Backbone atoms as SQL, in Angstrom:
CREATE TABLE atoms (id INTEGER PRIMARY KEY, chain TEXT, resi INTEGER, resn TEXT, atom TEXT, x REAL, y REAL, z REAL);
INSERT INTO atoms VALUES
  (1, 'A', 1, 'UNK', 'N', -14.037, -6.213, 4.986),
  (2, 'A', 1, 'UNK', 'CA', -12.930, -5.865, 4.195),
  (3, 'A', 1, 'UNK', 'C', -12.953, -4.319, 3.900),
  (4, 'A', 2, 'UNK', 'N', -11.785, -3.765, 3.923),
  (5, 'A', 2, 'UNK', 'CA', -11.680, -2.277, 3.709),
  (6, 'A', 2, 'UNK', 'C', -11.455, -1.999, 2.243),
  (7, 'A', 3, 'UNK', 'N', -12.038, -0.817, 1.785),
  (8, 'A', 3, 'UNK', 'CA', -11.696, -0.328, 0.467),
  (9, 'A', 3, 'UNK', 'C', -10.803, 0.870, 0.552),
  (10, 'A', 4, 'UNK', 'N', -9.684, 0.749, -0.091),
  (11, 'A', 4, 'UNK', 'CA', -8.668, 1.730, -0.105),
  (12, 'A', 4, 'UNK', 'C', -8.687, 2.513, -1.476),
  (13, 'A', 5, 'UNK', 'N', -8.439, 3.889, -1.379),
  (14, 'A', 5, 'UNK', 'CA', -8.457, 4.731, -2.561),
  (15, 'A', 5, 'UNK', 'C', -7.057, 5.267, -2.810),
  (16, 'A', 6, 'UNK', 'N', -6.546, 5.019, -4.027),
  (17, 'A', 6, 'UNK', 'CA', -5.254, 5.504, -4.444),
  (18, 'A', 6, 'UNK', 'C', -5.378, 6.357, -5.717),
  (19, 'A', 7, 'UNK', 'N', -4.449, 7.414, -5.771),
  (20, 'A', 7, 'UNK', 'CA', -4.255, 8.228, -6.925),
  (21, 'A', 7, 'UNK', 'C', -3.122, 7.543, -7.754),
  (22, 'A', 8, 'UNK', 'N', -3.401, 7.269, -8.994),
  (23, 'A', 8, 'UNK', 'CA', -2.355, 6.646, -9.886),
  (24, 'A', 8, 'UNK', 'C', -2.356, 7.540, -11.128),
  (25, 'A', 9, 'UNK', 'N', -1.130, 8.013, -11.521),
  (26, 'A', 9, 'UNK', 'CA', -1.073, 8.972, -12.669),
  (27, 'A', 9, 'UNK', 'C', -1.227, 8.116, -13.945),
  (28, 'A', 10, 'UNK', 'N', -2.430, 7.786, -14.294),
  (29, 'A', 10, 'UNK', 'CA', -2.737, 6.998, -15.501),
  (30, 'A', 10, 'UNK', 'C', -3.199, 7.957, -16.584),
  (31, 'A', 11, 'UNK', 'N', -2.755, 7.759, -17.761),
  (32, 'A', 11, 'UNK', 'CA', -3.226, 8.690, -18.898),
  (33, 'A', 11, 'UNK', 'C', -3.932, 7.855, -19.988),
  (34, 'A', 12, 'UNK', 'N', -3.833, 6.534, -19.977),
  (35, 'A', 12, 'UNK', 'CA', -4.502, 5.810, -21.091),
  (36, 'A', 12, 'UNK', 'C', -4.814, 4.393, -20.650),
  (37, 'A', 13, 'UNK', 'N', -5.440, 3.649, -21.684),
  (38, 'A', 13, 'UNK', 'CA', -5.815, 2.310, -21.315),
  (39, 'A', 13, 'UNK', 'C', -4.582, 1.362, -21.005),
  (40, 'A', 14, 'UNK', 'N', -3.469, 1.753, -21.653),
  (41, 'A', 14, 'UNK', 'CA', -2.266, 0.991, -21.306),
  (42, 'A', 14, 'UNK', 'C', -1.784, 1.130, -19.885),
  (43, 'A', 15, 'UNK', 'N', -2.005, 2.355, -19.374),
  (44, 'A', 15, 'UNK', 'CA', -1.695, 2.610, -17.937),
  (45, 'A', 15, 'UNK', 'C', -2.601, 1.746, -17.060),
  (46, 'A', 16, 'UNK', 'N', -3.875, 1.782, -17.334),
  (47, 'A', 16, 'UNK', 'CA', -4.813, 1.093, -16.463),
  (48, 'A', 16, 'UNK', 'C', -4.592, -0.404, -16.679),
  (49, 'A', 17, 'UNK', 'N', -4.129, -0.834, -17.842),
  (50, 'A', 17, 'UNK', 'CA', -3.864, -2.258, -18.095),
  (51, 'A', 17, 'UNK', 'C', -2.658, -2.715, -17.184),
  (52, 'A', 18, 'UNK', 'N', -1.669, -1.824, -17.025),
  (53, 'A', 18, 'UNK', 'CA', -0.538, -2.150, -16.183),
  (54, 'A', 18, 'UNK', 'C', -0.959, -2.295, -14.738),
  (55, 'A', 19, 'UNK', 'N', -1.864, -1.459, -14.241),
  (56, 'A', 19, 'UNK', 'CA', -2.473, -1.505, -12.839),
  (57, 'A', 19, 'UNK', 'C', -3.186, -2.818, -12.724),
  (58, 'A', 20, 'UNK', 'N', -4.033, -3.212, -13.707),
  (59, 'A', 20, 'UNK', 'CA', -4.774, -4.444, -13.647),
  (60, 'A', 20, 'UNK', 'C', -3.811, -5.644, -13.568),
  (61, 'A', 21, 'UNK', 'N', -2.709, -5.683, -14.316),
  (62, 'A', 21, 'UNK', 'CA', -1.771, -6.767, -14.289),
  (63, 'A', 21, 'UNK', 'C', -1.154, -6.931, -12.893),
  (64, 'A', 22, 'UNK', 'N', -0.675, -5.851, -12.290),
  (65, 'A', 22, 'UNK', 'CA', -0.020, -5.985, -10.985),
  (66, 'A', 22, 'UNK', 'C', -1.007, -6.307, -9.871),
  (67, 'A', 23, 'UNK', 'N', -2.225, -5.870, -9.998),
  (68, 'A', 23, 'UNK', 'CA', -3.240, -6.085, -8.929),
  (69, 'A', 23, 'UNK', 'C', -3.769, -7.481, -9.008),
  (70, 'A', 24, 'UNK', 'N', -3.916, -8.104, -10.200),
  (71, 'A', 24, 'UNK', 'CA', -4.345, -9.471, -10.433),
  (72, 'A', 24, 'UNK', 'C', -3.435, -10.419, -9.675),
  (73, 'A', 25, 'UNK', 'N', -2.176, -10.135, -9.591),
  (74, 'A', 25, 'UNK', 'CA', -1.206, -11.034, -8.931),
  (75, 'A', 25, 'UNK', 'C', -1.463, -11.009, -7.423),
  (76, 'A', 26, 'UNK', 'N', -2.111, -9.983, -6.818),
  (77, 'A', 26, 'UNK', 'CA', -2.354, -9.903, -5.459),
  (78, 'A', 26, 'UNK', 'C', -3.615, -10.581, -5.051),
  (79, 'A', 27, 'UNK', 'N', -4.457, -10.861, -6.017),
  (80, 'A', 27, 'UNK', 'CA', -5.737, -11.536, -5.765),
  (81, 'A', 27, 'UNK', 'C', -6.660, -10.632, -4.814),
  (82, 'A', 28, 'UNK', 'N', -6.855, -9.419, -5.293),
  (83, 'A', 28, 'UNK', 'CA', -7.736, -8.462, -4.551),
  (84, 'A', 28, 'UNK', 'C', -8.807, -7.986, -5.513),
  (85, 'A', 29, 'UNK', 'N', -9.945, -7.527, -4.989),
  (86, 'A', 29, 'UNK', 'CA', -10.960, -6.853, -5.803),
  (87, 'A', 29, 'UNK', 'C', -10.563, -5.426, -6.048),
  (88, 'A', 30, 'UNK', 'N', -10.740, -4.895, -7.224),
  (89, 'A', 30, 'UNK', 'CA', -10.382, -3.503, -7.546),
  (90, 'A', 30, 'UNK', 'C', -11.209, -2.890, -8.593),
  (91, 'A', 31, 'UNK', 'N', -11.264, -1.630, -8.576),
  (92, 'A', 31, 'UNK', 'CA', -11.969, -0.812, -9.675),
  (93, 'A', 31, 'UNK', 'C', -11.087, 0.351, -10.022),
  (94, 'A', 32, 'UNK', 'N', -10.966, 0.518, -11.315),
  (95, 'A', 32, 'UNK', 'CA', -10.168, 1.625, -11.858),
  (96, 'A', 32, 'UNK', 'C', -11.026, 2.736, -12.453),
  (97, 'A', 33, 'UNK', 'N', -10.813, 3.989, -11.980),
  (98, 'A', 33, 'UNK', 'CA', -11.516, 5.143, -12.450),
  (99, 'A', 33, 'UNK', 'C', -10.429, 5.953, -13.313),
  (100, 'A', 34, 'UNK', 'N', -10.282, 5.609, -14.541),
  (101, 'A', 34, 'UNK', 'CA', -9.265, 6.201, -15.382),
  (102, 'A', 34, 'UNK', 'C', -9.419, 7.685, -15.572),
  (103, 'A', 35, 'UNK', 'N', -10.634, 8.231, -15.846),
  (104, 'A', 35, 'UNK', 'CA', -10.685, 9.694, -16.067),
  (105, 'A', 35, 'UNK', 'C', -10.312, 10.484, -14.855),
  (106, 'A', 36, 'UNK', 'N', -10.520, 9.993, -13.615),
  (107, 'A', 36, 'UNK', 'CA', -10.176, 10.691, -12.341),
  (108, 'A', 36, 'UNK', 'C', -8.829, 10.190, -11.829),
  (109, 'A', 37, 'UNK', 'N', -8.210, 9.234, -12.515),
  (110, 'A', 37, 'UNK', 'CA', -6.905, 8.637, -12.159),
  (111, 'A', 37, 'UNK', 'C', -6.875, 8.088, -10.669),
  (112, 'A', 38, 'UNK', 'N', -7.977, 7.358, -10.395),
  (113, 'A', 38, 'UNK', 'CA', -8.083, 6.727, -9.060),
  (114, 'A', 38, 'UNK', 'C', -8.302, 5.180, -9.230),
  (115, 'A', 39, 'UNK', 'N', -7.786, 4.611, -8.230),
  (116, 'A', 39, 'UNK', 'CA', -7.877, 3.049, -8.146),
  (117, 'A', 39, 'UNK', 'C', -8.482, 2.786, -6.794),
  (118, 'A', 40, 'UNK', 'N', -9.494, 1.971, -6.726),
  (119, 'A', 40, 'UNK', 'CA', -10.145, 1.533, -5.513),
  (120, 'A', 40, 'UNK', 'C', -9.869, 0.113, -5.308),
  (121, 'A', 41, 'UNK', 'N', -9.260, -0.254, -4.120),
  (122, 'A', 41, 'UNK', 'CA', -8.942, -1.711, -3.896),
  (123, 'A', 41, 'UNK', 'C', -9.628, -2.172, -2.643),
  (124, 'A', 42, 'UNK', 'N', -10.296, -3.195, -2.755),
  (125, 'A', 42, 'UNK', 'CA', -10.944, -3.856, -1.639),
  (126, 'A', 42, 'UNK', 'C', -10.099, -5.008, -1.117),
  (127, 'A', 43, 'UNK', 'N', -9.520, -4.816, 0.055),
  (128, 'A', 43, 'UNK', 'CA', -8.512, -5.768, 0.535),
  (129, 'A', 43, 'UNK', 'C', -8.247, -5.519, 2.054),
  (130, 'A', 44, 'UNK', 'N', -7.832, -6.642, 2.694),
  (131, 'A', 44, 'UNK', 'CA', -7.409, -6.578, 4.074),
  (132, 'A', 44, 'UNK', 'C', -5.952, -6.443, 4.216),
  (133, 'A', 45, 'UNK', 'N', -5.247, -6.488, 3.014),
  (134, 'A', 45, 'UNK', 'CA', -3.783, -6.277, 3.020),
  (135, 'A', 45, 'UNK', 'C', -3.450, -4.930, 3.522),
  (136, 'A', 46, 'UNK', 'N', -2.177, -4.809, 4.001),
  (137, 'A', 46, 'UNK', 'CA', -1.595, -3.587, 4.535),
  (138, 'A', 46, 'UNK', 'C', -1.516, -2.555, 3.330),
  (139, 'A', 47, 'UNK', 'N', -1.818, -1.352, 3.622),
  (140, 'A', 47, 'UNK', 'CA', -1.835, -0.290, 2.582),
  (141, 'A', 47, 'UNK', 'C', -0.464, -0.117, 1.967),
  (142, 'A', 48, 'UNK', 'N', 0.600, -0.371, 2.813),
  (143, 'A', 48, 'UNK', 'CA', 1.946, -0.306, 2.283),
  (144, 'A', 48, 'UNK', 'C', 2.279, -1.331, 1.212),
  (145, 'A', 49, 'UNK', 'N', 1.627, -2.492, 1.341),
  (146, 'A', 49, 'UNK', 'CA', 1.778, -3.616, 0.380),
  (147, 'A', 49, 'UNK', 'C', 1.030, -3.194, -0.899),
  (148, 'A', 50, 'UNK', 'N', -0.098, -2.655, -0.790),
  (149, 'A', 50, 'UNK', 'CA', -0.869, -2.142, -1.917),
  (150, 'A', 50, 'UNK', 'C', -0.182, -1.016, -2.699),
  (151, 'A', 51, 'UNK', 'N', 0.414, -0.195, -1.932),
  (152, 'A', 51, 'UNK', 'CA', 1.032, 1.037, -2.484),
  (153, 'A', 51, 'UNK', 'C', 2.395, 0.573, -3.281),
  (154, 'A', 52, 'UNK', 'N', 3.141, -0.272, -2.626),
  (155, 'A', 52, 'UNK', 'CA', 4.322, -0.883, -3.306),
  (156, 'A', 52, 'UNK', 'C', 3.952, -1.639, -4.562),
  (157, 'A', 53, 'UNK', 'N', 2.823, -2.365, -4.497),
  (158, 'A', 53, 'UNK', 'CA', 2.421, -3.142, -5.658),
  (159, 'A', 53, 'UNK', 'C', 2.081, -2.182, -6.839),
  (160, 'A', 54, 'UNK', 'N', 1.327, -1.086, -6.541),
  (161, 'A', 54, 'UNK', 'CA', 0.947, -0.143, -7.500),
  (162, 'A', 54, 'UNK', 'C', 2.100, 0.592, -8.137),
  (163, 'A', 55, 'UNK', 'N', 3.182, 0.798, -7.278),
  (164, 'A', 55, 'UNK', 'CA', 4.347, 1.552, -7.729),
  (165, 'A', 55, 'UNK', 'C', 5.137, 0.670, -8.787),
  (166, 'A', 56, 'UNK', 'N', 4.963, -0.667, -8.849),
  (167, 'A', 56, 'UNK', 'CA', 5.529, -1.478, -9.821),
  (168, 'A', 56, 'UNK', 'C', 5.117, -1.084, -11.238),
  (169, 'A', 57, 'UNK', 'N', 4.045, -0.415, -11.371),
  (170, 'A', 57, 'UNK', 'CA', 3.679, 0.069, -12.783),
  (171, 'A', 57, 'UNK', 'C', 4.557, 1.180, -13.262),
  (172, 'A', 58, 'UNK', 'N', 5.360, 1.756, -12.411),
  (173, 'A', 58, 'UNK', 'CA', 6.187, 2.867, -12.812),
  (174, 'A', 58, 'UNK', 'C', 5.519, 4.193, -12.831),
  (175, 'A', 59, 'UNK', 'N', 4.290, 4.239, -12.442),
  (176, 'A', 59, 'UNK', 'CA', 3.505, 5.448, -12.299),
  (177, 'A', 59, 'UNK', 'C', 3.576, 6.080, -11.011),
  (178, 'A', 60, 'UNK', 'N', 3.328, 7.382, -10.955),
  (179, 'A', 60, 'UNK', 'CA', 3.296, 8.100, -9.602),
  (180, 'A', 60, 'UNK', 'C', 2.024, 7.573, -8.819),
  (181, 'A', 61, 'UNK', 'N', 2.230, 7.223, -7.606),
  (182, 'A', 61, 'UNK', 'CA', 1.059, 6.697, -6.819),
  (183, 'A', 61, 'UNK', 'C', 1.065, 7.323, -5.512),
  (184, 'A', 62, 'UNK', 'N', -0.206, 7.654, -5.037),
  (185, 'A', 62, 'UNK', 'CA', -0.411, 8.293, -3.735),
  (186, 'A', 62, 'UNK', 'C', -1.562, 7.601, -3.136),
  (187, 'A', 63, 'UNK', 'N', -1.452, 7.302, -1.782),
  (188, 'A', 63, 'UNK', 'CA', -2.502, 6.709, -1.053),
  (189, 'A', 63, 'UNK', 'C', -3.467, 7.900, -0.581),
  (190, 'A', 64, 'UNK', 'N', -4.691, 7.824, -1.043),
  (191, 'A', 64, 'UNK', 'CA', -5.668, 8.936, -0.662),
  (192, 'A', 64, 'UNK', 'C', -6.279, 8.640, 0.747),
  (193, 'A', 65, 'UNK', 'N', -6.686, 7.353, 0.938),
  (194, 'A', 65, 'UNK', 'CA', -7.267, 6.988, 2.292),
  (195, 'A', 65, 'UNK', 'C', -8.400, 5.981, 1.956),
  (196, 'A', 66, 'UNK', 'N', -9.120, 5.651, 3.092),
  (197, 'A', 66, 'UNK', 'CA', -10.183, 4.702, 2.959),
  (198, 'A', 66, 'UNK', 'C', -11.364, 5.367, 2.232),
  (199, 'A', 67, 'UNK', 'N', -12.139, 4.528, 1.499),
  (200, 'A', 67, 'UNK', 'CA', -13.255, 5.122, 0.750),
  (201, 'A', 67, 'UNK', 'C', -14.488, 5.120, 1.671);
């Protein structure tokens, strides 16, 4: 399973909570690095699916690449 790294413009616990809510619906393993505004997702799902899911938070999201 691949680990993908995303930049998500999170500024507080509420922001990371929004990321947690949308990712739990996808049933993937993930880790949030709030100070560095990064989200690491372990999944075989297409990166476009992961990116669109993260965008549902309303935050600016960028795919950085594989970890």
